[in-house]
ZADO-1210 file (C-alpha; in nm, 4 decimals, padded with zeros to 6 digits):
<atoms>
<atom x="00.0000" y="00.0000" z="00.0000" code="MET" pos="1"/>
<atom x="00.1384" y="00.3438" z="-00.0869" code="PRO" pos="2"/>
<atom x="00.2029" y="00.5803" z="00.2006" code="LYS" pos="3"/>
<atom x="-00.0308" y="00.8804" z="00.2377" code="PRO" pos="4"/>
<atom x="00.1106" y="01.2147" z="00.1347" code="SER" pos="5"/>
<atom x="00.1642" y="01.4711" z="00.4137" code="ALA" pos="6"/>
<atom x="00.2437" y="01.8384" z="00.3646" code="LEU" pos="7"/>
<atom x="00.4530" y="02.0045" z="00.6363" code="LEU" pos="8"/>
<atom x="00.4785" y="02.3825" z="00.6213" code="THR" pos="9"/>
<atom x="00.7894" y="02.4170" z="00.8392" code="ARG" pos="10"/>
<atom x="01.0487" y="02.1951" z="01.0009" code="ALA" pos="11"/>
<atom x="00.9308" y="02.0823" z="01.3453" code="ILE" pos="12"/>
<atom x="01.1303" y="01.9346" z="01.6367" code="PRO" pos="13"/>
<atom x="01.3034" y="01.6040" z="01.5623" code="GLY" pos="14"/>
<atom x="01.0672" y="01.3439" z="01.7138" code="PRO" pos="15"/>
<atom x="00.7785" y="01.4697" z="01.5035" code="GLY" pos="16"/>
<atom x="00.9762" y="01.4639" z="01.1792" code="ILE" pos="17"/>
<atom x="01.0950" y="01.1097" z="01.2470" code="GLU" pos="18"/>
<atom x="00.7385" y="00.9866" z="01.2966" code="LEU" pos="19"/>
<atom x="00.6230" y="01.1523" z="00.9751" code="LEU" pos="20"/>
<atom x="00.9045" y="01.0055" z="00.7700" code="GLN" pos="21"/>
<atom x="00.8174" y="00.6553" z="00.8892" code="GLN" pos="22"/>
<atom x="00.4532" y="00.6647" z="00.7839" code="LYS" pos="23"/>
<atom x="00.4105" y="00.9307" z="00.5146" code="CYS" pos="24"/>
<atom x="00.5524" y="01.0549" z="00.1900" code="ASP" pos="25"/>
<atom x="00.6616" y="01.3893" z="00.3258" code="LEU" pos="26"/>
<atom x="00.6561" y="01.7194" z="00.1392" code="ILE" pos="27"/>
<atom x="00.8219" y="01.9910" z="00.3486" code="ILE" pos="28"/>
<atom x="00.8917" y="02.3616" z="00.3171" code="TRP" pos="29"/>
<atom x="01.2607" y="02.3534" z="00.4039" code="ASP" pos="30"/>
<atom x="01.3242" y="02.7232" z="00.4711" code="LYS" pos="31"/>
<atom x="01.3127" y="02.8882" z="00.8140" code="ASP" pos="32"/>
<atom x="01.0356" y="03.1216" z="00.7060" code="SER" pos="33"/>
<atom x="00.6622" y="03.1138" z="00.6461" code="VAL" pos="34"/>
<atom x="00.5791" y="02.8841" z="00.3550" code="ALA" pos="35"/>
<atom x="00.5029" y="03.0856" z="00.0446" code="SER" pos="36"/>
<atom x="00.1460" y="03.0992" z="-00.0758" code="ARG" pos="37"/>
<atom x="00.2406" y="02.9710" z="-00.4209" code="ASP" pos="38"/>
<atom x="00.4265" y="02.6725" z="-00.2733" code="TRP" pos="39"/>
<atom x="00.1355" y="02.5900" z="-00.0448" code="LEU" pos="40"/>
<atom x="-00.1219" y="02.6011" z="-00.3235" code="LEU" pos="41"/>
<atom x="00.0962" y="02.3939" z="-00.5560" code="GLU" pos="42"/>
<atom x="00.1743" y="02.1144" z="-00.3124" code="HIS" pos="43"/>
<atom x="-00.1498" y="02.0859" z="-00.1193" code="ILE" pos="44"/>
<atom x="-00.3099" y="01.9689" z="-00.4418" code="ALA" pos="45"/>
<atom x="-00.1306" y="01.6360" z="-00.3929" code="HIS" pos="46"/>
<atom x="-00.1589" y="01.6069" z="-00.0122" code="ALA" pos="47"/>
<atom x="-00.3817" y="01.3761" z="00.1888" code="ASP" pos="48"/>
<atom x="-00.3098" y="01.5742" z="00.5047" code="GLY" pos="49"/>
<atom x="-00.1398" y="01.8943" z="00.6139" code="ILE" pos="50"/>
<atom x="00.0483" y="01.9753" z="00.9320" code="LEU" pos="51"/>
<atom x="00.0546" y="02.3523" z="00.9506" code="CYS" pos="52"/>
<atom x="00.1581" y="02.6250" z="01.1929" code="LEU" pos="53"/>
<atom x="-00.0263" y="02.9316" z="01.3201" code="LEU" pos="54"/>
<atom x="00.1527" y="03.1361" z="01.0536" code="THR" pos="55"/>
<atom x="-00.0214" y="02.9513" z="00.7683" code="ASP" pos="56"/>
<atom x="-00.3585" y="03.0712" z="00.6417" code="SER" pos="57"/>
<atom x="-00.5688" y="02.7654" z="00.5615" code="ILE" pos="58"/>
<atom x="-00.8550" y="02.9453" z="00.3931" code="ASP" pos="59"/>
<atom x="-01.1101" y="02.8599" z="00.1263" code="THR" pos="60"/>
<atom x="-00.8598" y="02.9038" z="-00.1573" code="VAL" pos="61"/>
<atom x="-00.6192" y="02.6558" z="00.0029" code="VAL" pos="62"/>
<atom x="-00.8997" y="02.4105" z="00.0774" code="LEU" pos="63"/>
<atom x="-01.0214" y="02.4349" z="-00.2833" code="ASP" pos="64"/>
<atom x="-00.6720" y="02.3436" z="-00.4012" code="ALA" pos="65"/>
<atom x="-00.6505" y="02.0513" z="-00.1587" code="GLY" pos="66"/>
<atom x="-00.8787" y="01.8151" z="-00.3481" code="LYS" pos="67"/>
<atom x="-00.7509" y="01.5071" z="-00.1623" code="SER" pos="68"/>
<atom x="-00.7229" y="01.6672" z="00.1803" code="LEU" pos="69"/>
<atom x="-00.8538" y="01.4468" z="00.4636" code="ARG" pos="70"/>
<atom x="-00.7187" y="01.6214" z="00.7735" code="VAL" pos="71"/>
<atom x="-00.5729" y="01.9534" z="00.8895" code="VAL" pos="72"/>
<atom x="-00.3449" y="01.9306" z="01.1938" code="SER" pos="73"/>
<atom x="-00.1940" y="02.2409" z="01.3498" code="THR" pos="74"/>
<atom x="00.0949" y="02.2554" z="01.5942" code="MET" pos="75"/>
<atom x="-00.0783" y="02.5078" z="01.8168" code="ALA" pos="76"/>
<atom x="-00.3620" y="02.5468" z="02.0622" code="VAL" pos="77"/>
<atom x="-00.5251" y="02.8308" z="01.8683" code="GLY" pos="78"/>
<atom x="-00.6654" y="02.7716" z="01.5206" code="TYR" pos="79"/>
<atom x="-00.7849" y="03.1153" z="01.4119" code="ASP" pos="80"/>
<atom x="-00.5655" y="03.0811" z="01.1023" code="ASN" pos="81"/>
<atom x="-00.7858" y="02.7942" z="00.9771" code="ILE" pos="82"/>
<atom x="-01.1296" y="02.8310" z="00.8189" code="HIS" pos="83"/>
<atom x="-01.2807" y="02.5741" z="01.0522" code="VAL" pos="84"/>
<atom x="-01.6381" y="02.6210" z="00.9320" code="THR" pos="85"/>
<atom x="-01.5362" y="02.5490" z="00.5740" code="GLU" pos="86"/>
<atom x="-01.3344" y="02.2461" z="00.6830" code="CYS" pos="87"/>
<atom x="-01.6411" y="02.1133" z="00.8623" code="THR" pos="88"/>
<atom x="-01.8587" y="02.1663" z="00.5565" code="ARG" pos="89"/>
<atom x="-01.6124" y="01.9602" z="00.3553" code="ARG" pos="90"/>
<atom x="-01.5871" y="01.6879" z="00.6200" code="GLY" pos="91"/>
<atom x="-01.2269" y="01.7675" z="00.7096" code="ILE" pos="92"/>
<atom x="-01.1393" y="01.7384" z="01.0809" code="PRO" pos="93"/>
<atom x="-00.9167" y="02.0101" z="01.2260" code="VAL" pos="94"/>
<atom x="-00.6894" y="01.8949" z="01.5049" code="ARG" pos="95"/>
<atom x="-00.4857" y="02.1060" z="01.7461" code="HIS" pos="96"/>
<atom x="-00.2615" y="02.0613" z="02.0529" code="THR" pos="97"/>
<atom x="-00.4334" y="02.1825" z="02.3723" code="PRO" pos="98"/>
<atom x="-00.3066" y="02.0866" z="02.7155" code="GLY" pos="99"/>
<atom x="00.0484" y="02.0061" z="02.6063" code="VAL" pos="100"/>
<atom x="00.1751" y="02.3619" z="02.6473" code="LEU" pos="101"/>
<atom x="-00.0371" y="02.4771" z="02.9429" code="THR" pos="102"/>
<atom x="00.2269" y="02.4776" z="03.2153" code="GLU" pos="103"/>
<atom x="00.5054" y="02.6063" z="02.9923" code="THR" pos="104"/>
<atom x="00.2954" y="02.8975" z="02.8660" code="THR" pos="105"/>
<atom x="00.1823" y="02.9793" z="03.2193" code="ALA" pos="106"/>
<atom x="00.5471" y="02.9839" z="03.3301" code="ASP" pos="107"/>
<atom x="00.6260" y="03.2301" z="03.0555" code="PHE" pos="108"/>
<atom x="00.3242" y="03.4523" z="03.1205" code="ALA" pos="109"/>
<atom x="00.4391" y="03.4790" z="03.4788" code="PHE" pos="110"/>
<atom x="00.7946" y="03.5479" z="03.3640" code="ALA" pos="111"/>
<atom x="00.6629" y="03.8408" z="03.1596" code="LEU" pos="112"/>
<atom x="00.4623" y="03.9566" z="03.4593" code="LEU" pos="113"/>
<atom x="00.7737" y="03.9613" z="03.6759" code="MET" pos="114"/>
<atom x="00.9775" y="04.1228" z="03.4005" code="THR" pos="115"/>
<atom x="00.7281" y="04.4077" z="03.3741" code="ALA" pos="116"/>
<atom x="00.6829" y="04.4515" z="03.7489" code="ALA" pos="117"/>
<atom x="01.0540" y="04.4637" z="03.8300" code="ARG" pos="118"/>
<atom x="01.1729" y="04.6314" z="03.5067" code="ARG" pos="119"/>
<atom x="01.4238" y="04.3559" z="03.4328" code="ILE" pos="120"/>
<atom x="01.4824" y="04.4385" z="03.0660" code="VAL" pos="121"/>
<atom x="01.5344" y="04.8062" z="03.1493" code="GLU" pos="122"/>
<atom x="01.7826" y="04.7029" z="03.4171" code="GLY" pos="123"/>
<atom x="01.9794" y="04.4906" z="03.1730" code="ASP" pos="124"/>
<atom x="01.9957" y="04.7792" z="02.9246" code="SER" pos="125"/>
<atom x="02.0938" y="05.0217" z="03.2028" code="TYR" pos="126"/>
<atom x="02.3978" y="04.8120" z="03.2882" code="VAL" pos="127"/>
<atom x="02.5015" y="04.7345" z="02.9306" code="LYS" pos="128"/>
<atom x="02.4780" y="05.1010" z="02.8305" code="GLN" pos="129"/>
<atom x="02.7258" y="05.1957" z="03.1043" code="GLY" pos="130"/>
<atom x="02.4855" y="05.3861" z="03.3308" code="HIS" pos="131"/>
<atom x="02.5512" y="05.1770" z="03.6437" code="TRP" pos="132"/>
<atom x="02.8028" y="05.3843" z="03.8371" code="GLN" pos="133"/>
<atom x="02.6955" y="05.3020" z="04.1940" code="SER" pos="134"/>
<atom x="02.4129" y="05.1528" z="04.3965" code="TRP" pos="135"/>
<atom x="02.1223" y="05.3937" z="04.4228" code="SER" pos="136"/>
<atom x="01.8041" y="05.3782" z="04.6325" code="PRO" pos="137"/>
<atom x="01.5952" y="05.5317" z="04.3545" code="THR" pos="138"/>
<atom x="01.7115" y="05.3601" z="04.0335" code="VAL" pos="139"/>
<atom x="01.4555" y="05.1524" z="03.8407" code="LEU" pos="140"/>
<atom x="01.1965" y="05.1262" z="04.1145" code="LEU" pos="141"/>
<atom x="00.9363" y="04.8673" z="04.0211" code="GLY" pos="142"/>
<atom x="00.6232" y="04.7155" z="04.1704" code="HIS" pos="143"/>
<atom x="00.5749" y="04.4243" z="04.4088" code="ASP" pos="144"/>
<atom x="00.3837" y="04.1182" z="04.2948" code="LEU" pos="145"/>
<atom x="00.3059" y="04.0063" z="04.6495" code="HIS" pos="146"/>
<atom x="00.0012" y="04.1897" z="04.7715" code="GLY" pos="147"/>
<atom x="-00.0862" y="04.3042" z="04.4193" code="GLY" pos="148"/>
<atom x="-00.4029" y="04.2240" z="04.2246" code="THR" pos="149"/>
<atom x="-00.3816" y="04.0087" z="03.9134" code="LEU" pos="150"/>
<atom x="-00.6696" y="04.0126" z="03.6672" code="GLY" pos="151"/>
<atom x="-00.6917" y="03.7045" z="03.4451" code="ILE" pos="152"/>
<atom x="-00.9044" y="03.7431" z="03.1323" code="VAL" pos="153"/>
<atom x="-01.0013" y="03.3947" z="03.0153" code="GLY" pos="154"/>
<atom x="-00.9832" y="03.1282" z="03.2843" code="LEU" pos="155"/>
<atom x="-00.9171" y="02.8221" z="03.0713" code="GLY" pos="156"/>
<atom x="-00.6294" y="02.5802" z="03.1190" code="ARG" pos="157"/>
<atom x="-00.3554" y="02.8422" z="03.0910" code="ILE" pos="158"/>
<atom x="-00.5420" y="03.1080" z="03.2861" code="GLY" pos="159"/>
<atom x="-00.5977" y="02.8652" z="03.5733" code="GLN" pos="160"/>
<atom x="-00.2298" y="02.7652" z="03.5681" code="ALA" pos="161"/>
<atom x="-00.1293" y="03.1327" z="03.5908" code="VAL" pos="162"/>
<atom x="-00.3685" y="03.1739" z="03.8849" code="ALA" pos="163"/>
<atom x="-00.1914" y="02.8914" z="04.0711" code="LYS" pos="164"/>
<atom x="00.1400" y="03.0673" z="04.0289" code="ARG" pos="165"/>
<atom x="-00.0069" y="03.3957" z="04.1495" code="ALA" pos="166"/>
<atom x="-00.1379" y="03.2249" z="04.4627" code="GLN" pos="167"/>
<atom x="00.2188" y="03.1343" z="04.5512" code="GLY" pos="168"/>
<atom x="00.3080" y="03.5043" z="04.5428" code="PHE" pos="169"/>
<atom x="00.0214" y="03.5990" z="04.7722" code="GLY" pos="170"/>
<atom x="-00.1646" y="03.7939" z="04.5060" code="MET" pos="171"/>
<atom x="-00.5336" y="03.8780" z="04.4987" code="ARG" pos="172"/>
<atom x="-00.6723" y="03.7094" z="04.1867" code="ILE" pos="173"/>
<atom x="-00.9638" y="03.8404" z="03.9815" code="LEU" pos="174"/>
<atom x="-01.0919" y="03.6515" z="03.6794" code="ALA" pos="175"/>
<atom x="-01.3511" y="03.6850" z="03.4052" code="CYS" pos="176"/>
<atom x="-01.4362" y="03.4459" z="03.1274" code="ARG" pos="177"/>
<atom x="-01.3697" y="03.5060" z="02.7611" code="SER" pos="178"/>
<atom x="-01.6527" y="03.6910" z="02.5803" code="PRO" pos="179"/>
<atom x="-01.6721" y="03.3937" z="02.3429" code="SER" pos="180"/>
<atom x="-01.7471" y="03.1673" z="02.6426" code="GLN" pos="181"/>
<atom x="-02.0556" y="03.3445" z="02.7722" code="SER" pos="182"/>
<atom x="-02.2339" y="03.0322" z="02.8927" code="HIS" pos="183"/>
<atom x="-02.1615" y="02.7778" z="03.1622" code="GLY" pos="184"/>
<atom x="-02.0542" y="02.8046" z="03.5219" code="LYS" pos="185"/>
<atom x="-01.7379" y="02.9765" z="03.6339" code="ASN" pos="186"/>
<atom x="-01.4315" y="02.7556" z="03.6561" code="GLU" pos="187"/>
<atom x="-01.3568" y="02.6715" z="04.0155" code="ASN" pos="188"/>
<atom x="-01.0338" y="02.7690" z="04.1789" code="GLY" pos="189"/>
<atom x="-00.9360" y="02.8504" z="04.5379" code="PRO" pos="190"/>
<atom x="-00.8861" y="03.2181" z="04.6043" code="GLY" pos="191"/>
<atom x="-01.0222" y="03.3341" z="04.2663" code="ILE" pos="192"/>
<atom x="-01.2807" y="03.6121" z="04.2594" code="GLU" pos="193"/>
<atom x="-01.5062" y="03.6044" z="03.9536" code="HIS" pos="194"/>
<atom x="-01.5912" y="03.9573" z="03.8405" code="VAL" pos="195"/>
<atom x="-01.7057" y="04.1287" z="03.5224" code="ASP" pos="196"/>
<atom x="-01.4567" y="04.2612" z="03.2699" code="PHE" pos="197"/>
<atom x="-01.4933" y="04.6283" z="03.3672" code="SER" pos="198"/>
<atom x="-01.4359" y="04.5532" z="03.7366" code="THR" pos="199"/>
<atom x="-01.1309" y="04.3444" z="03.6548" code="LEU" pos="200"/>
<atom x="-00.9774" y="04.6244" z="03.4506" code="LEU" pos="201"/>
<atom x="-01.0480" y="04.8895" z="03.7115" code="ALA" pos="202"/>
<atom x="-00.9125" y="04.6973" z="04.0115" code="GLU" pos="203"/>
<atom x="-00.6164" y="04.5019" z="03.8721" code="SER" pos="204"/>
<atom x="-00.2525" y="04.5993" z="03.9063" code="ASP" pos="205"/>
<atom x="-00.1673" y="04.3425" z="03.6396" code="PHE" pos="206"/>
<atom x="-00.3951" y="04.2194" z="03.3588" code="VAL" pos="207"/>
<atom x="-00.3016" y="03.8926" z="03.1862" code="SER" pos="208"/>
<atom x="-00.4846" y="03.7892" z="02.8671" code="LEU" pos="209"/>
<atom x="-00.5662" y="03.4222" z="02.7989" code="HIS" pos="210"/>
<atom x="-00.8512" y="03.4244" z="02.5478" code="VAL" pos="211"/>
<atom x="-00.8719" y="03.2715" z="02.1993" code="PRO" pos="212"/>
<atom x="-00.8907" y="03.5054" z="01.9014" code="LEU" pos="213"/>
<atom x="-01.2536" y="03.5227" z="01.7873" code="THR" pos="214"/>
<atom x="-01.4853" y="03.7892" z="01.6483" code="LYS" pos="215"/>
<atom x="-01.5766" y="03.8753" z="02.0067" code="GLU" pos="216"/>
<atom x="-01.2190" y="03.9042" z="02.1340" code="THR" pos="217"/>
<atom x="-01.0605" y="04.0950" z="01.8435" code="ARG" pos="218"/>
<atom x="-00.9540" y="04.4315" z="01.9927" code="HIS" pos="219"/>
<atom x="-01.1039" y="04.3236" z="02.3243" code="LEU" pos="220"/>
<atom x="-00.8577" y="04.5675" z="02.4804" code="VAL" pos="221"/>
<atom x="-00.8760" y="04.9059" z="02.3087" code="GLY" pos="222"/>
<atom x="-00.8766" y="05.2755" z="02.3968" code="HIS" pos="223"/>
<atom x="-01.1712" y="05.2598" z="02.6365" code="ALA" pos="224"/>
<atom x="-01.0448" y="04.9517" z="02.8188" code="GLU" pos="225"/>
<atom x="-00.6930" y="05.0879" z="02.8594" code="LEU" pos="226"/>
<atom x="-00.8246" y="05.4204" z="02.9909" code="ARG" pos="227"/>
<atom x="-01.0296" y="05.2324" z="03.2505" code="SER" pos="228"/>
<atom x="-00.7192" y="05.0632" z="03.3945" code="MET" pos="229"/>
<atom x="-00.5019" y="05.2066" z="03.6707" code="LYS" pos="230"/>
<atom x="-00.2276" y="05.4358" z="03.5428" code="HIS" pos="231"/>
<atom x="00.0147" y="05.2077" z="03.7293" code="THR" pos="232"/>
<atom x="-00.1301" y="04.8913" z="03.5719" code="ALA" pos="233"/>
<atom x="00.0595" y="04.6476" z="03.3501" code="MET" pos="234"/>
<atom x="-00.0769" y="04.4449" z="03.0585" code="LEU" pos="235"/>
<atom x="00.0521" y="04.0961" z="02.9753" code="ILE" pos="236"/>
<atom x="-00.0477" y="03.9253" z="02.6489" code="ASN" pos="237"/>
<atom x="00.0422" y="03.5649" z="02.5710" code="THR" pos="238"/>
<atom x="-00.2850" y="03.4961" z="02.3837" code="ALA" pos="239"/>
<atom x="-00.3064" y="03.6426" z="02.0327" code="ARG" pos="240"/>
<atom x="-00.1857" y="03.9805" z="01.9106" code="GLY" pos="241"/>
<atom x="-00.5156" y="04.1132" z="01.7706" code="PRO" pos="242"/>
<atom x="-00.6836" y="04.0730" z="02.1100" code="VAL" pos="243"/>
<atom x="-00.5192" y="04.4109" z="02.1810" code="VAL" pos="244"/>
<atom x="-00.5580" y="04.7200" z="01.9618" code="ASP" pos="245"/>
<atom x="-00.1912" y="04.8010" z="01.8970" code="SER" pos="246"/>
<atom x="-00.2485" y="05.1688" z="01.8217" code="GLN" pos="247"/>
<atom x="-00.4507" y="05.2096" z="02.1385" code="ALA" pos="248"/>
<atom x="-00.1782" y="05.0343" z="02.3374" code="LEU" pos="249"/>
<atom x="00.0915" y="05.2654" z="02.2003" code="TYR" pos="250"/>
<atom x="-00.1185" y="05.5684" z="02.2935" code="HIS" pos="251"/>
<atom x="-00.1824" y="05.4337" z="02.6438" code="ALA" pos="252"/>
<atom x="00.1837" y="05.3546" z="02.7083" code="LEU" pos="253"/>
<atom x="00.3182" y="05.6789" z="02.5641" code="SER" pos="254"/>
<atom x="00.0610" y="05.8981" z="02.7448" code="HIS" pos="255"/>
<atom x="00.0827" y="05.7337" z="03.0863" code="GLY" pos="256"/>
<atom x="-00.2612" y="05.5736" z="03.0772" code="GLU" pos="257"/>
<atom x="-00.0996" y="05.2473" z="03.1879" code="ILE" pos="258"/>
<atom x="00.2536" y="05.1865" z="03.3105" code="ALA" pos="259"/>
<atom x="00.3839" y="04.8879" z="03.1171" code="TYR" pos="260"/>
<atom x="00.3103" y="04.6127" z="02.8676" code="ALA" pos="261"/>
<atom x="00.4832" y="04.2802" z="02.8131" code="ALA" pos="262"/>
<atom x="00.3875" y="04.1050" z="02.4901" code="LEU" pos="263"/>
<atom x="00.4618" y="03.7597" z="02.3561" code="ASP" pos="264"/>
<atom x="00.2249" y="03.8230" z="02.0641" code="VAL" pos="265"/>
<atom x="00.1623" y="04.1286" z="01.8482" code="THR" pos="266"/>
<atom x="-00.0523" y="04.2596" z="01.5645" code="ASP" pos="267"/>
<atom x="00.0848" y="04.2287" z="01.3033" code="PRO" pos="268"/>
<atom x="00.3251" y="03.9480" z="01.3774" code="GLU" pos="269"/>
<atom x="00.6121" y="03.9986" z="01.3489" code="PRO" pos="270"/>
<atom x="00.6105" y="04.3743" z="01.4026" code="LEU" pos="271"/>
<atom x="00.7835" y="04.5823" z="01.1338" code="PRO" pos="272"/>
<atom x="01.1083" y="04.7369" z="01.2543" code="SER" pos="273"/>
<atom x="00.9591" y="05.0867" z="01.2496" code="ASP" pos="274"/>
<atom x="00.6537" y="05.0033" z="01.4615" code="ASP" pos="275"/>
<atom x="00.6169" y="05.2681" z="01.7327" code="PRO" pos="276"/>
<atom x="00.5749" y="05.0080" z="02.0079" code="LEU" pos="277"/>
<atom x="00.9399" y="04.9128" z="01.9562" code="LEU" pos="278"/>
<atom x="01.0486" y="05.2638" z="02.0530" code="SER" pos="279"/>
<atom x="00.9036" y="05.2405" z="02.4036" code="LEU" pos="280"/>
<atom x="01.1136" y="05.1516" z="02.7074" code="SER" pos="281"/>
<atom x="00.7982" y="05.0512" z="02.8965" code="ASN" pos="282"/>
<atom x="00.7000" y="04.7810" z="02.6472" code="CYS" pos="283"/>
<atom x="00.8777" y="04.4440" z="02.6366" code="VAL" pos="284"/>
<atom x="00.8170" y="04.2407" z="02.3206" code="ILE" pos="285"/>
<atom x="00.9388" y="03.8874" z="02.2558" code="VAL" pos="286"/>
<atom x="00.8875" y="03.6736" z="01.9411" code="PRO" pos="287"/>
<atom x="00.5935" y="03.4458" z="02.0335" code="HIS" pos="288"/>
<atom x="00.7985" y="03.2072" z="02.2469" code="ILE" pos="289"/>
<atom x="00.5656" y="03.1310" z="02.5399" code="ALA" pos="290"/>
<atom x="00.5612" y="02.7591" z="02.4548" code="SER" pos="291"/>
<atom x="00.9243" y="02.7492" z="02.3441" code="ALA" pos="292"/>
<atom x="01.0800" y="02.5015" z="02.5818" code="SER" pos="293"/>
<atom x="01.2641" y="02.2060" z="02.4323" code="ILE" pos="294"/>
<atom x="01.0358" y="01.9544" z="02.6006" code="ALA" pos="295"/>
<atom x="00.7077" y="02.1277" z="02.5214" code="THR" pos="296"/>
<atom x="00.7757" y="02.2048" z="02.1565" code="ARG" pos="297"/>
<atom x="00.8829" y="01.8425" z="02.1138" code="GLY" pos="298"/>
<atom x="00.5561" y="01.7206" z="02.2697" code="LYS" pos="299"/>
<atom x="00.3535" y="01.9614" z="02.0545" code="MET" pos="300"/>
<atom x="00.5199" y="01.8241" z="01.7421" code="ALA" pos="301"/>
<atom x="00.4461" y="01.4635" z="01.8388" code="VAL" pos="302"/>
<atom x="00.0819" y="01.5370" z="01.9257" code="VAL" pos="303"/>
<atom x="00.0344" y="01.7262" z="01.5981" code="ALA" pos="304"/>
<atom x="00.1803" y="01.4332" z="01.4044" code="VAL" pos="305"/>
<atom x="-00.0330" y="01.1792" z="01.5912" code="GLU" pos="306"/>
<atom x="-00.3390" y="01.3936" z="01.5178" code="ASN" pos="307"/>
<atom x="-00.2435" y="01.3918" z="01.1502" code="LEU" pos="308"/>
<atom x="-00.2076" y="01.0141" z="01.1477" code="PHE" pos="309"/>
<atom x="-00.5468" y="00.9714" z="01.3154" code="ALA" pos="310"/>
<atom x="-00.7117" y="01.1898" z="01.0542" code="GLY" pos="311"/>
<atom x="-00.5485" y="01.0011" z="00.7708" code="LEU" pos="312"/>
<atom x="-00.6688" y="00.6744" z="00.9238" code="ALA" pos="313"/>
<atom x="-01.0224" y="00.8044" z="00.9753" code="GLY" pos="314"/>
<atom x="-00.9920" y="00.7657" z="01.3533" code="ALA" pos="315"/>
<atom x="-01.1333" y="01.0089" z="01.6054" code="ARG" pos="316"/>
<atom x="-00.9239" y="01.1763" z="01.8783" code="LEU" pos="317"/>
<atom x="-01.0289" y="01.4294" z="02.1411" code="PRO" pos="318"/>
<atom x="-00.8018" y="01.7049" z="02.0090" code="TYR" pos="319"/>
<atom x="-01.0523" y="01.8135" z="01.7456" code="CYS" pos="320"/>
<atom x="-01.1539" y="02.1753" z="01.6908" code="ALA" pos="321"/>
<atom x="-01.4664" y="02.0782" z="01.4938" code="ASN" pos="322"/>
<atom x="-01.6104" y="01.7577" z="01.6441" code="PRO" pos="323"/>
<atom x="-01.9316" y="01.8254" z="01.4538" code="GLU" pos="324"/>
<atom x="-01.7439" y="01.7070" z="01.1454" code="VAL" pos="325"/>
<atom x="-01.8249" y="01.3537" z="01.2607" code="TYR" pos="326"/>
<atom x="-02.1976" y="01.4227" z="01.2252" code="GLN" pos="327"/>
<atom x="-02.3729" y="01.3991" z="00.8855" code="PRO" pos="328"/>
<atom x="-02.3645" y="01.7292" z="00.6988" code="GLN" pos="329"/>
<atom x="-02.7042" y="01.7780" z="00.5283" code="PRO" pos="330"/>
<atom x="-02.5737" y="02.0104" z="00.2589" code="ASP" pos="331"/>
<atom x="-02.3214" y="01.7469" z="00.1474" code="LEU" pos="332"/>
<atom x="-02.5679" y="01.4527" z="00.1293" code="ILE" pos="333"/>
</atoms>
């Protein structure tokens, strides 16, 4: 029996590649850059499955070209880059990698929180630029985490993991659900106060975002929301860049509406070198690396590959973004 054909849009950590090579005829974009649109459209025409990244737009045009496509697997938790509704209509399951990166991403969100609070990046620059001449009681004064109030927007797996870390620092923890999760009971957690979004913004010293990117969460944090925060408040984003209005954030940071931002994600991504956010000393930006530990990225790759194999075999796994694909679709009968 011939092996199924799998399209891989970027090299992934070793264990995942080895699994793919054993069971599939592998077509891979071999550059360390986003796969070109022309390459994707040309090669997906011959693919039974695709393992993509969050940087790849799997839209209607791509799905039209993928005549033999049986599964879309993404090495990410979020899948806003994939036209899930259209995949469902065509009977194509979309599989992602939730759970695997929860603790690692929570670690990093808290690292950004501490970086912002204690001005670590500014301190590093201060030393390297030769400004450190003596100890001073007033240089680079930051804010304590202990005793502070952390507002968590989106109390899913990662949000709850961040809350556990905050408890260890003796923080007051406020939480509100994602606007796209308006139904259901609040997630339980010791020491967590469930409040509405406006209360969270007004009372938090630190606001950490953990919501998926949806129509409801795009620009969830804009001019009005930033103005409602404390002028000493700090914003942490490890979710998706467009959850925050970048222009509004620049205005808030440069006009003292809030004190600091620490971003793992941006809009656009990556930021152009002349983006005004990059000129600010009170804004730390890193290149979407919240899940970038050796162990976690390796696990993500393996789960994404196993999801791909399951789709190619017609099997069902729990890591499916569109479980309704397994129900009969009336418009296709």
